[in-house]
N, C-alpha and C positions, 0 to 999 in steps of 0.2 A: 554334128554327127559325122563320123568318119565315112569316107566315100564307100568302102566295102560294106560297112554297116548299113548305109543307105541302100545300096544295091541289094543286100540280103533282105532288108525290110520289104523292099518292092517285090522280090522273089517270093517271100513268105505270103504277102498279100495275094499275089497271083495264084500261088499254090493253094491257098485257102479257098479260092473260088473254083478249084478243080483243075487248074492248069498243070498238067502232068509234066510238061517240059520245064516249067519253072521249078517244080519239085525235083526233077532230075538234076538241075543245076545246083540246088541246095545239097543234094546227095553227094555230088561231085566235090563240093566245098567241104563237107563234113565227114566223108567216109574215112579219110586217113586217121582223123582223131578218134573216131568211134571204133574203127578196126584196131587201132593201137591200144586203146583202153581194153577192149575185149581180149586181145592177144595176150596182154599182160595178165589178165584175170584167169584165162583158161589155159594159157601156155601152148596153144595149138592153133596155128594160123587157119587151117581149114574150118575148124569149129568157130573161130572168131568170125570168119566170113559168113557162115550160116547165121550166127547170132546177129551180126550187123545187118544182114538182109532182113531178118525178122524185125529188128528194131526200126529200120526204115519203113517196112510195110506197116507196122503199128503206128508209126509217126504219120504216115500218109492217111491212114484210116481216121486217126484222132486229131489231125491237124485243125479242123474247124473248132475244136475245144480250146486251142491254145489262145490265151488272152493277150499276151504282149510279145512283141517282136524280140525284145531283149531276153526273154525267157527261153527262146528256142534252143540254144546250145545246152543249157542245163536240163531242160525238159527232155531233149533227145538223149543226153547222157543217162538220165534216170530211167528212161525206157530200156536202154541197152543194159544197164545194171540190173534192172528187174528181170530181164530175159535170162541173163547169166545166173542170177540168184535162183530163179525158178528151175533152171536146169540142174543147179547144184542141190536144191532141195529134193529133187526127184532122185538124185544119186545118194544124197546123205543129208539129213536134217542139219540146218545151220546151228541149232542149239547144241548139238553134240560136240564134245570137246575133242573128238578124234582128229588126228592129223589127216589132211586130205593130200594124197600124193597121186598125181596123174601118172599112170604107167606110160601113157602115150605122150608125156610131156616132151615137147621139142624145144630146144633152145632157139630163141629169137635171134635174128641177125641185127647187129648194130654197127654203126660207123665208129663209135668210140672203141675202147678196149674190148675185144670180143670175149676175153677170158672173164673179166669182171661181169660183163653183161650176162654171160651164160651162168655164172655163179649166182647172180641176183635172181635170175629166172629159176634156178634150182632151189634157191632159198624160198622164193615165193611159192613154189610148188609144195614145200613142206609146211606152209602155214595152213591153218584151218581156213575154210572159204571166207568166213566173215572177216578174219584178220587180214587175209590177202586183199579183200575188197577195200577195207579201210586204209591199208598201207598204200595201195595203188592210187586211190583217190586223194590221199593226203600228200604223198611225195611226188607223184607223177602229175596229177591234175591240179595240185596245189589248192585243194578245197579246204576250208576251215572245218573244225570239228562240227560246228553247227550245220554247215552245208552238207557234210557227209551224213549226219543224222537225218537231215531232211531228204536227201537223195536215196537213202537206204531203208528208211523207217526204223532204224535202230536207235535205241535211247542214247542220249548224249554221253552218259557215263560209260555205256557199253562201247561206244565208238572210241572214247579215250583209252579204255583198257585194251581194246583190240590193237590200237596203234602202239601203245606201250609194249604189250607182249610181243606183237609182231616185229617191232623194231628190235627188241632184244634177241629174238630168234634169228633175225637177219644178221645182226651184229656177230652172233656166234658163227653163222655160216661164212661171213665175210672177214673173220678175224685174221685170216692170212694176209689181208691187204692193209692191216693197221700199221 
């Protein structure tokens, strides 16, 4: 087992016994990835912070139910995804085919080419919420179709079509870079 994985497993065990300082350390280790995922999904860093805070709170409450150490990262990611999905469902049902465009969509800051990064963010903002979710989990988090289906409770065929349609829409947005 890798050294940091061992340390994380120990922190998890301690956190599961109610050790809040061990959980704080887990939050420190995971918050960048969770915030990054949520930022890409909602396009708004302050909302991403709120969702991440909710995700960590839910994780703390439900930590005793986590069965294996190895599942922690995926479990935490699915909590974050569920929080974002719930917020989207309140605004607009996932099943609807309408385009979701956040008026308050802010471009995220990246170290690579800022132009293409902001165009990608604009493209993501034009995708329906479920498409955006599948695209981000597939391309950014590098999950398989099956893992996305499991994390989102969407049927496998639906995940594949969201990735296909979403990729096509992003290609259109990014055609200037071809």
